[in-house]
N, C-alpha and C positions, 0 to 999 in steps of 0.2 A: 398525535402524529398520524399521518396518513400516507399510504403508499400510492405513488404516481408512476405512470408509464413514461419513461424518458425525461427529457429536459423540462425545466419550468416554463410555463406559458409566458412569463415576463422575466426579463433579466434585471429589472429594477432592484437595486439593493444587493445584487450578486457581484462577487469579485470577478475580475477579468480572468484570473487563472481557473476559476470554477467553470466559467463559460467555455474556456478553451478546451477543457476536458470533454464537455458535452459536444462541442463542435467536432472534435476528433472522433469520438465514439460514433456520432451520427454519420460522419463522412465515411467511416469504415463499415457501416451497416451493422454495428453491434447493438443489439437490443439490451436495454437495461431498465431496471426499476429504481426509483429514487424515493427516499424519505428525508424530509427536512426536520430538524430537531434542535434543541438547545445544544450548545457546544459540549462535546464529549472529548476528554483528553486521555482517558485510560480505557483499557479493554473492559474493565468492570463497568464503566459508565455506559458501555455500548450494549449491555444486555437487553434493554428495552427495544433498541433499534434492531438487534438480532431477531427478536420475536416478530416484529412487523415485517422484516424482510424474509423471514423464514430460513435464515442461515446463521452460521457463526462467523462473525467478522474476525479476521485474524489480527494478531499483533504485527506491527510494522516497526522494526527497530533499525535506527540509523547508526551504523558503527564505523569505526576507523581504526587504523593501526596507530601506534604511538607517535610515529613521525608525521602522521596526517598526510601520507602519500597514497593511501589506499582507502577507499570508502565503500561501504556495503549497505544495502538495504535488505534486511532479513524479514521475510514473511513467514510466520509460524502460527500454529494454533494458539488461541488465547489461553487455553488451560495449561499449556506447557510452560515450564520454568526455563528461562534462558540460562545456559551454562557456557560461559566463555570458552573454557578449555575444550569442551566437546566440539564446538563449532570450529575453533582454531585448528584442531587436528584435521578436520575434514577439508578445510580450504587451504591448509599449509601457511597460515598466517598467525603469528603469535602476537601477544600484547594487544588484543582487541579491546576497545572500550567504546562507550557511547560517544558519538560525535557531538559537537557543540550545536546549539541552536543556530549560531551564525553560519556554520557549515551546511546545516540542513537548508537554510534559506538560500545560501549561495548555489548549492548544487541541485536542489529539488524545488525551490521556490515555495516551501511550506514552513510553517512554524512548529515548534514542539507541540505534540498532541495532535498534529495533523499529518504525520508521516504517512505516505501512501505510494503505491506503485504508480499511480497517476502522475506523480511528480517527475517521473522519468521523461515526460514531455519536455521538461526544461533542462535536462541533462544532455544537451546537444553535443558536448565534447566527450561523452561517455566516461565520465570520471567515477561513476557509481556502478558497482557490480551487484546485480540482483541475485539474491540467494532465496530459494523457496523450499521450505520443509515439504517432504513428500506427502505428508498428511493433507496439506493444503491442496496439493496437486490432485489428490484422490477425490476431492469434493466436486460435485457436479457444478455447484455455483460458488462464486467468489464475491466477497463484499469488501468495499473500501470507501474511503472518503474521496471526493473529487477535488482534492487539494485544499479543502476547507473542512473543519470538523463540525460544521453545522448542517451538513448533509451527508448521506451515505447512499451508495449505489450497489446494486446487485446485478451481476452478469454471469454468463457461463464462464467457467474457469478456462475452457478451451479457447474462448474468444480473447481472454486476457493474455494467456500464454502464446496464442497464435497471432491473430490479427493485430491486437494492440501492441505487443512487444515488437513485432515485425515493423510496424509503422513508426515506432520511436527508435528503432535500430538497436534494441537491447536483447541480449540473450540472458538466460539464467542458469545457475548452477543448482542442481537438486541436492539438498542436504537431508540427513536423517537425524533428527533430534529426539532424544529419549523422552518418554512421557513421565519418567520418575520425577517426583517433586522434591 
């Protein structure tokens, strides 16, 4: 695996949704680094990618309420254990569970194992509420997939929470999840 500055030289073999991420980041003047790698579907599988990027890629969990009327994308440090009750209390929503792969594709245009804040490009109706753990916000750099789990990108956290989210019309709610396992 090798670290590259910005988008790939060639888009041959790249999915349109991945290229759309690069196009938006470039149009916003957001600098990013990229690494291409075999498919990684879990935070544990991302450890080698983390080392190359020099960051910790966070967990991206796609959640919904029981009625499937509220959807959430939660960004949290990979080492934290997700506790439904803890998050539910903070956002005032009970009965949270993992959303289906079909809903993930419908709202974020990503498949399971590829959940990412970059998928908000495709949530033009703003059906997904972004939740970010404060520890993620405290990091200088942020890493995620560009809508496909065979590449990962690194950018400044302030660019993701500022320029990027403003461009896609999404705001986020800061949550504080405990580090207890």
